[in-house]
C-alpha positions, 0 to 999 in steps of 0.5 A: 606309361603302357603304350596304347596299341592302335588296331585295325580290322580288315573285313566286316563280317560276323567274326569281325563283329565278335572280335571288335566287341572283345577289342573295344573292352580292353585297356590301352587299346584303341580300335582306330580303323576298319577296312572294307571293300566298300565305303558303305560297309566300312561306315556301317561297321565304323558307326556300330563300334565308334571307329574313327577311320573307315577305309574303303579298301584293304590297301588303304587300311594297310597304308594307314600310318597310325595302325600297329596291328590288324585283325584279318577277318575275311573268308579263308581263300583271302587270308594269304593275300590280305596277310601279305599285304599287311605284313609288307606295309609293316603291320603286326597281323592276327589272322582268323583261323583257318590261317590259310587254305593249305600249308603251302600258303601258311608257309609263305605267310610265315616266311614273309613275316620273318622276312619283314620282322613283323609279328604274325599269329593265327587267331585261334581264340580257343587257345587263350581262353581261361578254361583251356589254359587251366586244362593244359596246366592240370595235364602238365601237373599230372592231374590225370596221369599220362594223357593217352586219348583225346575225344572231341567233336564240333558239328552243327546242322546248316539244314538246306543246302544253299550253294551260294553260302560260304559253308557250301561253296568250294570257291570259299573253302567251304565244308566242315573241316576248315570251318569247325573241324580245325578246333578238335584237330588243333586241340589234339595237336596242342595236347599230343603233338602232330599225328604220326598216322591219320585215318579219316573218312569224309562225306562230300555233299552235292556241292563238293565240300565235306559235310561230315567227317570222322578222324583218327590220329595216332601220335608219337607215343601211341596216344590216340585222338578220335575227332568228328566234325560236321555242318549237317549234324548237331554233335554234342560239342564236348571233349574228353581228355583221358589219362592213366589216372583220370579224365577231364570232361570239357562240357558242351561248347568246349571250344568257347568260354566254358567249364569242365569236370576233372575225374580222378580215379577213386576221387569225387569229381571236381568242377572247374568254372574259370571266370571269363569276362567279356566275350572271349575274343579279348584274350587273343588280342591281349596276347598280341598287345603283350607280344608287341610291347615285349618285341616278340614276333610270334606268340609262345602260346600259339606258335607259328610252328604249331599253326603250320603243323595243323595246316599240314594235318588238314592237308593230309586229311583232305587228301584222303578224301580227294578234296581240293579247292578251286583256289588251290588249282 
């Protein structure tokens, strides 16, 4: 028999709802507990997803003896302390992106996971989506020749600036880069490796967070990545992977379940629409389940080295803008 993995969710915000929806549809998986900072919130979330155990503190969730794995769904500045709490309580952890506020925090989390012998992974759901896996497969096969350029964006318009909203609040790690800019940055990393040179421009709004940014990477063999992100501009939400023998156009919403078109030089375009049942958040949960059952302490698809590398790149980008968060002081 396949071991049932008993899950907990730490936090009850919008991303926790999406993850719970994906988790509840998986076989040999039980969403057993939720942890919140109030009993009222835990009960409301528990009622919505038929979760039997509702904890009124994160410590209570961490100390629940029947939980195998926990998804951390709190705002960025709390990822480190929440993850360390769970690791020290003997739980496997999947932590929502961005993994931490900076590379120093990320390294501390990784070191603790290895010290405790516990599984840890960044919840970069995009890496496990069927169309992304197919894109990686095609590039590895040489479908577009040598990949030389990545172009990708992710930006949306919030409209009115509300200083108390998490995206405009420096105390909560607000701004475009950590919230959605991480997607194109992580895409470039996954395909071309860490950049060897970075040039970027970020426009900081009146609350002090980045509202729009343009980023250029040069990679180890001269490949280039042209990336953009925003919280006050609706960008196309597309990505182009350009090689010596063709290109891949990842359609609008490339970072979520989507489709893409392969253009080979001299050939008719070929559309790919990989099947993606459920809401897409199920795939990262399946990866954790698989890794636990196989006794792995990290995912071979979303490695801790890659997570740390992306965090270091984000740090370098923010340093070019002079952007530090109060939590880093």
